[in-house]
C-alpha positions, 0 to 999 in steps of 0.5 A, a space after each residue: 595608561 594608568 590603572 586604578 581600583 574601580 568605585 561604583 557608579 551608576 550612569 543611566 548609559 543610552 547604550 550600555 554595550 561599552 564593556 571591553 573588547 578584545 581586538 585582533 589587528 594584523 597590520 603588518 604588511 601596511 607597517 609604512 602606511 601612516 593612514 594605518 598607524 595613525 587609525 591603531 593609534 587611536 584605536 589604542 586611546 580607548 580605555 575599552 578597547 584591549 589589543 591582544 596578541 593573538 586572534 583567538 583571544 580577539 572579539 573582533 579582527 582589524 586587517 588591511 589590504 594596499 592598493 594602488 589608489 585605496 586602502 581597503 580595511 576589514 573589520 571582521 566580527 569573530 564570532 560570527 564571521 561578519 565582516 565590514 569594509 571601509 575603502 579608503 582613497 590615498 590622500 594628503 589628509 590622512 589625521 582627519 581620515 584615520 579620525 574618521 575612520 576610528 569613529 566609524 570602527 568604534 561605532 560599529 563595535 560599540 553601537 555607539 557613538 565615537 568619540 574621535 572627532 571631539 575638538 578640544 579648546 584651551 588657552 596657553 602661553 604663546 610668546 608671552 602672551 596668552 592665546 585660544 588654541 583648538 586641537 584634536 583628541 592627538 594633539 597632532 592638529 594644534 590650531 592658534 585661533 587668536 593673535 591678539 596682544 593681550 592675554 585671552 583666556 576661558 574658551 568655550 566650543 559650541 556643540 556644533 562645532 563651529 563657534 568658539 567664544 572666550 575672554 580677552 584682557 585689556 591693557 587698560 583693564 576690563 575684559 570683552 566676551 568674544 564669539 570667533 567662528 571657525 569658518 572664516 575665524 572671524 572675531 568679533 565681541 560681543 560684550 564688553 565692561 570694565 569687569 571679568 566676564 567668563 563664559 561657562 558654556 554655549 545651550 545645547 542647541 548652541 544658539 545662547 552663551 551662559 557667561 557671568 560678569 562680575 564689577 568687582 562688586 556684584 557678579 551677574 550670569 548672562 545669557 546672550 542670544 547669537 541670533 537675535 544678538 541680544 542680551 538676558 540678565 537672569 541672576 545676580 548676587 553679592 557672592 561671586 559666581 563662575 561657570 554657568 553651565 548647560 545641564 541637558 534638562 529644559 530651562 535650567 543651567 548650574 554654576 559655581 558660588 562662594 556665597 557659604 564661604 567657599 566655592 560650591 555648585 548650585 542648579 539654576 531653573 531659568 522658569 521659576 528662578 529658583 535654587 538648589 545646592 548640589 555640593 555639600 560634601 566638599 568645602 572647594 567645589 568646582 568645574 561643573 561638567 554634566 552627563 549627556 542624560 542630564 542625571 549625573 555631573 562631575 566637578 572637581 574639588 581639592 582634598 589635601 592639597 590634590 584637585 581630585 575629580 567627583 562624579 554626582 547624581 543631582 541628589 547626591 545619592 550615587 557619588 564616586 571619586 573618580 580620580 583615587 591617585 596622587 595626581 591632581 586634576 582640572 576642567 573635566 568635561 563628559 564625552 557625548 557616548 556618557 562612557 569617558 571623561 576627559 580631564 586636564 593634568 599640570 606638571 611643572 612645566 608641561 600639561 596633558 590632557 587625559 581620557 579616563 574610562 568612568 567604569 574600570 578607571 582606566 586612563 589614558 594620556 592622549 597627550 602632552 604639551 611642554 606648556 601650561 595650559 589652562 581652561 580646556 574644554 571638550 565638544 
């Protein structure tokens, strides 16, 4: 875990009960049970969960009881001695069970949504061709979603976690925007052209896809309605457009444009078509991701050759650097509980996914793969 100095950022967290909690774990008698080991490992991912050596130092205690057919898990609020019991039947899918338990325990302690069931999608080289992958936050369950003969990049997963949209390159030139149903892995094209077509995100309800199309001269932002299978062009420009994303505010999206010479982030009203520039502080600002409250957004700026993650309010008054260390990060995404940020960092031959606590700027490395990942996206 990396530690750094703390910067002030006033974010309207809907449930601010996310202070660091001290947890004492008594697992001496169940060290050989994989489910317990996984559960403890997941909880240790949380930057706001502090594990202590003695029960007298703790806010909560976590203990276990091994039965013939079940494992009983006891979460005790030590101040009141209130106990919550989870009875788990032994099964083969320990990873999914541990993820669900970690979410339940995190929610009981913090009174806010857990993030362990978060899904990550990304592109990675597989036998010389970039393919699309789906993973849990630990990197333990990685699923290859495509087996294409040409490169597949820029995946985005729907908020309902049932669909993935991505870009596939053609051998003869051009690209196809394609949609994968995660239940049966049906992979269908939704828009193809001789240009570059890249999705930015799904709408909040998962029924629409925002994407850009560039033919070498004109960039356009499209909205694809999944249910109606209809396409609407909402904005076009001679400048390069990218990353149209949801903002959690009705009838608006954000996107990146180099209209002023270098990439900057803009807010676009789908109602009156008005555009508002959001970033001014850096010459290179990309990869917007909005907090679920819609009040703040993340972006990546290049500073002295290093990709830094910043957070800003819409009006720019509330602003903070979230990665004040000599390490480049990219593809930042806000967690659903508003407290954490997921981000990708690359080395020469490996890639790591980090979880960053925006209140303390504590960094937890979730997992590392011995390959170059790109286009990280989370829901």
